C-alpha positions as CSV (number, residue, x, y, z in Angstrom):
1,M,-18.1,41.5,-37.4
2,I,-15.5,39.2,-36.0
3,N,-13.4,37.0,-38.1
4,R,-12.5,33.3,-37.5
5,R,-9.1,34.2,-36.3
6,K,-10.5,36.7,-33.8
7,F,-13.4,34.0,-32.6
8,T,-10.4,31.6,-31.8
9,A,-8.4,33.9,-29.6
10,L,-11.5,35.4,-27.8
11,A,-12.6,31.7,-27.2
12,A,-9.1,30.7,-26.2
13,G,-8.7,33.9,-23.7
14,A,-12.1,33.0,-22.0
15,L,-10.9,29.2,-21.5
16,A,-7.3,30.1,-20.1
17,A,-9.6,32.8,-17.7
18,Q,-11.9,30.4,-16.1
19,P,-11.0,28.8,-13.2
20,Q,-8.9,25.2,-13.1
21,P,-10.2,22.5,-10.8
22,K,-8.3,22.7,-8.0
23,R,-5.4,19.7,-7.6
24,P,-6.1,17.9,-4.4
25,N,-3.7,17.1,-1.6
26,I,-2.6,13.6,-1.5
27,V,-1.6,11.7,2.1
28,F,-0.6,8.4,1.9
29,I,-0.4,6.0,4.7
30,F,1.5,2.8,5.0
31,S,1.6,0.6,7.9
32,D,4.0,-2.0,8.2
33,D,3.6,-6.1,8.7
34,H,-0.4,-5.2,9.0
35,H,-2.7,-8.0,9.0
36,Y,-5.5,-7.5,6.7
37,Q,-8.1,-8.6,9.5
38,C,-6.4,-6.0,12.1
39,L,-8.8,-3.2,12.1
40,G,-12.2,-2.9,13.5
41,A,-13.7,-1.8,10.0
42,A,-12.5,-5.7,9.1
43,G,-15.0,-7.1,11.4
44,N,-12.4,-7.3,13.8
45,P,-14.1,-6.8,17.3
46,H,-11.2,-7.5,19.3
47,I,-9.0,-4.4,18.3
48,Q,-9.7,-0.7,18.9
49,T,-8.7,1.6,15.6
50,P,-11.5,4.2,15.7
51,N,-9.5,6.6,13.3
52,L,-9.2,3.7,10.9
53,D,-12.8,2.9,10.9
54,R,-13.6,6.7,10.6
55,L,-11.8,6.6,6.9
56,A,-13.2,3.4,6.1
57,A,-17.0,5.0,6.7
58,K,-16.3,8.1,5.3
59,G,-14.5,6.3,1.9
60,V,-14.0,3.1,0.6
61,N,-12.4,0.2,2.1
62,F,-11.0,-2.3,-0.1
63,T,-11.9,-5.5,1.8
64,H,-9.9,-8.2,-1.2
65,A,-7.2,-6.0,-1.5
66,M,-3.4,-7.2,-1.6
67,V,-0.3,-6.3,-2.0
68,S,1.4,-6.4,-5.0
69,T,4.7,-7.6,-3.5
70,P,5.0,-9.1,0.0
71,Q,8.0,-7.2,1.7
72,C,8.8,-4.2,2.7
73,C,11.6,-3.0,0.6
74,P,9.9,-3.7,-2.9
75,S,6.4,-3.1,-1.8
76,R,7.8,0.6,-1.6
77,G,9.4,0.4,-4.7
78,V,6.1,-0.3,-6.2
79,M,4.7,2.9,-4.7
80,L,7.1,5.0,-5.5
81,S,7.8,3.9,-9.4
82,G,3.7,2.1,-10.2
83,L,5.8,-0.7,-11.7
84,E,6.1,-4.3,-11.3
85,T,9.2,-5.4,-9.1
86,Y,10.8,-7.1,-12.0
87,Q,10.2,-4.0,-13.8
88,S,11.9,-1.4,-11.1
89,G,14.6,-3.6,-9.8
90,L,13.4,-3.4,-6.5
91,Q,12.7,-7.5,-5.8
92,S,13.2,-8.1,-2.5
93,N,14.8,-7.2,0.7
94,G,18.2,-7.8,-1.5
95,Y,17.7,-6.2,-4.0
96,T,17.0,-3.0,-3.1
97,A,18.0,-0.3,-6.1
98,F,16.0,0.4,-8.9
99,K,17.6,-0.2,-12.3
100,P,19.7,2.5,-13.9
101,N,17.5,4.8,-16.0
102,H,14.1,3.4,-14.6
103,G,12.8,7.1,-15.4
104,P,11.2,9.8,-13.1
105,T,9.3,8.2,-10.1
106,V,6.0,8.9,-9.6
107,I,6.4,11.3,-6.5
108,E,9.2,12.7,-9.2
109,Q,6.3,13.2,-11.5
110,L,4.0,15.2,-9.4
111,R,6.8,17.1,-8.0
112,R,7.5,18.2,-11.6
113,A,3.5,18.7,-12.2
114,G,3.8,21.5,-8.8
115,Y,3.5,19.8,-5.9
116,A,5.4,20.0,-2.7
117,T,6.3,16.2,-1.9
118,H,7.1,15.1,1.5
119,L,8.6,12.1,2.9
120,T,8.4,11.2,6.6
121,G,8.8,7.8,8.1
122,K,10.4,4.3,7.6
123,W,12.4,4.2,3.6
124,H,14.2,1.7,3.7
125,I,15.6,1.8,-0.2
126,T,19.0,2.6,-1.3
127,N,17.9,5.6,-3.6
128,M,18.0,8.8,-1.6
129,P,14.4,10.3,-1.2
130,A,15.7,13.6,-3.3
131,E,16.8,11.0,-6.2
132,C,13.0,9.4,-5.9
133,G,11.4,13.3,-6.1
134,F,11.1,14.5,-2.4
135,T,11.5,17.9,-2.1
136,S,11.6,17.7,1.8
137,A,12.1,14.9,4.5
138,P,11.3,16.2,8.0
139,L,11.7,13.1,9.9
140,W,13.0,9.5,8.4
141,L,14.4,6.1,9.0
142,R,17.4,4.9,6.8
143,G,16.9,1.7,7.1
144,G,14.1,-1.4,7.2
145,G,13.4,-1.9,11.1
146,S,14.0,-0.3,14.6
147,K,13.7,-0.4,18.2
148,Y,10.2,1.8,19.1
149,V,11.8,4.1,22.1
150,D,14.3,6.6,20.8
151,P,15.1,5.3,17.9
152,V,18.0,6.7,14.8
153,L,15.9,8.6,12.6
154,R,17.2,11.6,10.1
155,R,15.9,15.1,9.7
156,G,16.0,16.5,6.1
157,L,17.0,15.1,3.0
158,E,21.0,15.1,3.9
159,G,20.3,14.4,6.9
160,Q,22.7,11.6,9.4
161,D,21.9,8.9,11.5
162,Q,20.7,10.0,15.0
163,E,19.1,9.0,18.3
164,T,16.0,10.6,18.4
165,R,13.8,10.7,21.7
166,G,10.6,9.7,21.7
167,H,8.6,7.1,20.7
168,I,8.8,6.5,17.2
169,T,5.1,6.4,16.4
170,D,4.2,9.7,17.8
171,L,7.4,11.0,16.4
172,F,6.8,10.2,12.7
173,T,3.1,12.0,13.6
174,D,4.3,15.1,14.9
175,A,6.2,15.5,11.7
176,A,3.7,15.0,9.6
177,V,1.1,17.1,11.5
178,D,3.6,19.8,10.7
179,V,3.6,19.4,7.1
180,I,0.0,19.6,7.1
181,E,-0.2,22.8,9.5
182,T,2.3,24.4,7.7
183,A,1.5,23.7,4.2
184,P,1.1,27.0,2.1
185,K,-2.9,27.0,0.6
186,D,-1.8,28.0,-2.8
187,K,0.7,25.3,-3.6
188,P,-1.0,20.7,-3.2
189,Y,0.9,18.9,-1.6
190,F,1.6,15.1,-1.5
191,L,2.6,14.1,2.0
192,W,4.3,10.0,2.1
193,L,3.7,9.0,5.7
194,S,5.1,5.6,6.3
195,Y,4.9,4.0,10.4
196,N,7.1,1.2,11.0
197,A,4.5,0.3,13.4
198,P,3.9,-3.1,13.3
199,H,6.9,-4.3,12.3
200,T,8.7,-5.9,15.1
201,P,10.3,-5.6,17.5
202,W,7.2,-4.4,19.0
203,T,7.2,-2.1,21.6
204,A,3.8,-1.7,23.2
205,V,3.3,1.8,25.7
206,E,0.5,2.7,27.5
207,P,-2.5,3.5,27.4
208,Y,-2.5,0.9,24.4
209,K,-1.0,-1.9,26.4
210,T,-3.0,-2.0,29.2
211,R,-6.1,-1.8,26.8
212,Y,-5.0,-5.4,25.4
213,A,-3.9,-7.2,29.1
214,V,-7.0,-9.6,28.5
215,R,-8.3,-8.9,25.5
216,A,-6.5,-10.6,23.1
217,A,-7.8,-13.0,20.7
218,P,-7.2,-13.3,16.8
219,P,-9.9,-11.8,14.5
220,P,-12.2,-13.9,14.0
221,A,-11.7,-15.3,10.6
222,H,-7.6,-15.9,10.9
223,P,-7.3,-20.0,10.3
224,A,-7.1,-22.1,13.6
225,G,-3.8,-23.6,14.8
226,G,-0.6,-22.8,13.2
227,K,1.7,-20.8,15.7
228,P,1.1,-19.1,18.7
229,F,0.8,-15.4,18.5
230,D,1.3,-12.6,20.8
231,W,-2.1,-10.7,19.3
232,A,-2.1,-8.3,22.6
233,T,1.2,-6.5,21.7
234,Y,0.5,-6.3,18.0
235,Y,-3.2,-5.0,18.8
236,A,-1.4,-2.4,20.9
237,V,1.1,-0.9,18.8
238,I,-1.7,-1.1,15.9
239,S,-4.0,0.9,18.1
240,H,-1.1,3.4,18.9
241,M,-0.5,4.0,15.2
242,D,-4.5,4.8,14.9
243,A,-4.1,7.5,17.3
244,G,-1.8,8.7,15.0
245,V,-3.9,8.3,12.1
246,G,-6.4,10.3,14.2
247,R,-4.0,13.4,14.6
248,V,-3.5,13.2,10.7
249,I,-6.9,13.6,10.0
250,T,-7.9,16.4,12.7
251,A,-5.0,18.4,10.8
252,I,-6.2,18.5,7.9
253,E,-9.9,19.1,8.9
254,N,-8.1,22.1,10.6
255,A,-6.8,23.3,7.8
256,G,-9.9,23.3,6.2
257,Q,-8.4,20.9,3.6
258,W,-10.8,18.1,4.4
259,G,-12.7,18.3,1.2
260,N,-9.9,18.7,-1.3
261,T,-7.7,16.3,0.0
262,L,-7.3,12.6,-0.8
263,I,-6.1,10.0,1.6
264,F,-4.8,6.4,1.1
265,F,-4.0,4.0,4.0
266,V,-2.5,0.7,3.1
267,G,-0.5,-2.2,4.4
268,D,3.1,-2.5,2.9
269,N,2.7,-6.3,3.3
270,G,0.2,-8.5,5.3
271,Y,1.8,-10.9,8.6
272,L,1.4,-14.7,8.4
273,C,1.1,-14.5,12.6
274,G,1.8,-17.8,12.7
275,T,-0.8,-19.4,10.1
276,K,0.7,-22.6,8.4
277,G,3.3,-22.3,11.4
278,L,4.5,-19.4,9.5
279,N,5.6,-15.4,10.7
280,G,6.8,-13.2,8.3
281,K,5.3,-12.4,5.1
282,V,6.8,-13.2,1.2
283,H,4.7,-16.4,1.1
284,P,1.4,-16.6,-1.2
285,W,-1.1,-17.0,1.6
286,E,-3.6,-14.6,2.2
287,E,-2.5,-13.1,5.8
288,S,0.5,-12.5,3.7
289,V,-0.7,-10.9,0.2
290,R,-3.7,-9.3,1.6
291,V,-3.3,-5.9,3.1
292,P,-5.4,-3.5,4.4
293,F,-6.7,-0.8,2.1
294,L,-8.6,2.1,2.3
295,A,-9.3,5.8,0.4
296,S,-11.2,8.4,1.6
297,G,-11.1,12.4,2.2
298,G,-13.2,14.6,0.3
299,M,-12.4,13.4,-3.1
300,V,-14.0,10.2,-2.5
301,R,-17.7,9.1,-2.3
302,A,-18.6,7.2,0.6
303,R,-19.8,4.1,0.2
304,G,-18.1,1.7,2.5
305,K,-17.0,-1.9,1.8
306,Q,-16.1,-2.9,-1.7
307,S,-14.8,-6.3,-2.6
308,A,-13.1,-5.6,-5.9
309,P,-9.6,-6.9,-6.1
310,V,-7.5,-4.3,-6.2
311,C,-3.7,-4.2,-5.5
312,S,-1.6,-1.6,-4.0
313,I,-0.4,-0.9,-7.5
314,D,-3.3,0.5,-8.6
315,A,-2.6,3.6,-5.6
316,P,0.0,5.8,-7.9
317,A,-1.8,5.7,-11.2
318,T,-4.9,7.1,-8.9
319,W,-3.0,9.9,-7.2
320,L,-1.5,10.6,-11.0
321,D,-5.2,10.8,-12.6
322,F,-6.4,12.7,-9.4
323,A,-3.5,14.9,-10.3
324,G,-4.1,15.5,-13.3
325,V,-0.6,14.3,-14.7
326,Q,-0.2,12.4,-17.8
327,P,2.4,9.1,-16.7
328,A,5.7,9.1,-18.0
329,Y,5.8,5.6,-19.1
330,S,3.4,3.2,-19.2
331,L,2.2,2.3,-15.8
332,A,1.6,-1.8,-14.2
333,G,-1.7,-0.1,-12.1
334,V,-4.9,1.2,-12.5
335,S,-6.5,3.8,-11.8
336,L,-9.0,3.7,-9.3
337,R,-10.6,6.7,-9.8
338,E,-13.6,5.6,-10.8
339,E,-14.2,3.4,-8.2
340,L,-13.8,6.2,-6.0
341,S,-15.5,9.4,-7.3
342,K,-18.3,7.1,-9.0
343,G,-18.4,4.2,-7.1
344,T,-18.2,1.7,-9.9
345,S,-15.5,-0.8,-10.5
346,H,-14.5,-3.3,-13.3
347,H,-11.3,-4.5,-11.8
348,E,-12.3,-8.5,-11.9
349,H,-8.0,-9.6,-11.1
350,G,-5.8,-8.7,-8.5
351,F,-2.0,-10.1,-9.1
352,A,1.0,-10.5,-6.9
353,V,4.7,-11.5,-7.8
354,W,8.0,-13.0,-5.6
355,N,10.8,-13.1,-7.5
356,D,13.6,-13.8,-5.2
357,G,14.2,-17.3,-4.0
358,R,17.4,-16.9,-2.3
359,P,17.5,-17.2,1.5
360,E,21.0,-14.7,1.6
361,G,20.0,-11.2,1.9
362,L,16.9,-11.8,3.2
363,A,15.0,-11.3,6.6
364,I,13.5,-14.2,6.3
365,R,15.6,-18.1,7.3
366,V,14.6,-19.8,4.5
367,A,14.1,-19.6,0.5
368,V,10.7,-19.1,-0.8
369,E,10.1,-20.4,-4.1
370,P,9.4,-17.3,-6.7
371,Y,5.5,-17.6,-7.6
372,R,3.0,-15.1,-9.8
373,L,-0.5,-15.1,-8.3
374,V,-3.7,-13.8,-9.1
375,R,-6.9,-13.4,-7.5
376,T,-10.4,-12.6,-7.9
377,R,-13.4,-12.2,-5.3
378,F,-13.8,-15.8,-4.9
379,Y,-10.7,-17.4,-6.3
380,K,-7.0,-17.5,-5.6
381,Y,-4.6,-19.2,-8.7
382,I,-1.0,-20.0,-7.8
383,L,1.7,-20.6,-10.1
384,W,5.2,-21.5,-9.0
385,Q,8.6,-21.5,-10.6
386,S,8.7,-25.2,-10.6
387,R,5.6,-25.0,-12.4
388,R,3.4,-26.6,-9.9
389,D,0.2,-24.5,-9.2
390,A,-2.6,-23.9,-6.6
391,L,-6.4,-22.9,-6.8
392,Y,-8.2,-22.0,-3.5
393,E,-11.7,-20.6,-3.5
394,V,-10.3,-18.6,-0.5
395,D,-13.6,-16.8,0.5
396,K,-14.9,-20.3,1.8
397,D,-11.2,-21.8,2.4
398,L,-10.2,-19.4,4.9
399,A,-6.7,-21.9,5.9
400,E,-6.1,-22.5,1.9
401,A,-6.2,-26.3,2.8
402,R,-7.5,-27.7,0.3
403,N,-6.1,-27.3,-3.6
404,L,-8.7,-27.7,-5.8
405,A,-6.1,-28.0,-8.9
406,E,-5.1,-31.3,-7.8
407,K,-8.0,-33.3,-8.5
408,P,-9.7,-30.1,-10.6
409,S,-13.9,-30.7,-11.1
410,A,-15.0,-29.3,-14.8
411,L,-15.9,-25.9,-12.9
412,H,-12.4,-25.7,-11.5
413,K,-11.2,-26.5,-14.6
414,Q,-12.7,-24.0,-16.3
415,V,-11.7,-21.3,-13.4
416,I,-7.9,-22.1,-13.6
417,A,-8.2,-22.1,-17.6
418,E,-9.4,-17.9,-17.1
419,M,-7.1,-17.6,-14.2
420,R,-3.8,-18.8,-15.9
421,G,-5.4,-16.8,-19.2
422,A,-5.6,-13.4,-17.2
423,L,-2.2,-14.3,-15.6
424,E,-0.7,-14.9,-18.4
425,E,-1.9,-11.4,-20.3
426,R,-0.5,-9.6,-17.2
427,M,2.5,-11.0,-17.5
428,E,2.6,-10.6,-21.4
429,K,1.2,-6.6,-20.6
430,T,4.2,-6.5,-18.6
431,S,7.1,-8.0,-20.0
432,D,7.7,-10.1,-17.1
433,P,10.3,-12.6,-17.4
434,A,8.6,-15.6,-15.8
435,L,6.5,-15.7,-19.0
436,A,8.6,-19.0,-19.1
437,W,6.7,-20.2,-16.6
438,M,3.4,-20.8,-18.5
439,R,5.2,-22.8,-21.5
């Protein structure tokens, strides 16, 4: 006869003996200054991105996704921490370090859970990779920009700047492929692959340069007018990066790991490409804040386009969720696991912020007024620090030319009230110091 104590012990032993779910490898690919319409899967017939299109077809293409802060350094801070920039301290290219005692990054949390964590590509923050949880850094760019041919890069966590022969896109791809090919099968890995393409200064090389010698039309939904823009070179640089992504996909498949790999491809911010007479990013317009956002791999249920207004800040929460890691602190993003594994979505709002109104210390010529932004599938509401606001029906008003908040109809008054309420709730939840703008 088995007493209660023996039964409990036997049951516990049986549970322990059962195979535990295998934790997925996670591959995160970051592009740089990537207009959201600049991939074939976004409906742009003028650009060739067969490998990104393949990821989209075999996974989920979040067509209305936004970046949480539209600039290079703060966008990286968001992905490393899962926090808004005013929470982490990395608020702009002029504030590039985490606050003291910010807690373990999401990468560090994965490392503590048994993941090998690898960095290759652009870095662009003050804190060093090892401090942020990376166990290796095969090849990386310390700063925020680089020439494309024979760039100055670092090898290893303690590496020093040195000229490295080759094209930067190929070099980063080579390093990433080597990580995948040499990864032990009994230990999960997280790979951060951050291309600097298509960030300026562009260098298009063959065969990609010739590909766009006469095919340089802007994306179909890009607003007409604005500054002239070199679409041919921009497309060529993106197609070169796409070929690198194809090599990464092939390496995952050849390693027999596609079924146990979660792949994210996200733009670190958009690019205005002449919209409203502007280049660069930072501004709250669609071409700045909206980004390519693909999730794929064997861990993702393929279902093509999805219009939920997700944000880049949701990706770190998703990585921890799939890895079975309980976050060490309250994350600002929401896991997308249900969207990726079940095909359902409850996302109604996406949020973006800009906090640094100074012109100095930034890679822009003029100051951009701080703002808070909330988006649904159909509308965008912007609140600036000066308390002026704007509402755009972004799916119909592609140029964001008609501010519906100036003379709102009864319907638009209701939309504004709902979106302001969602924004205030978000700001309260994340202890946003800009709550003063609401009151």
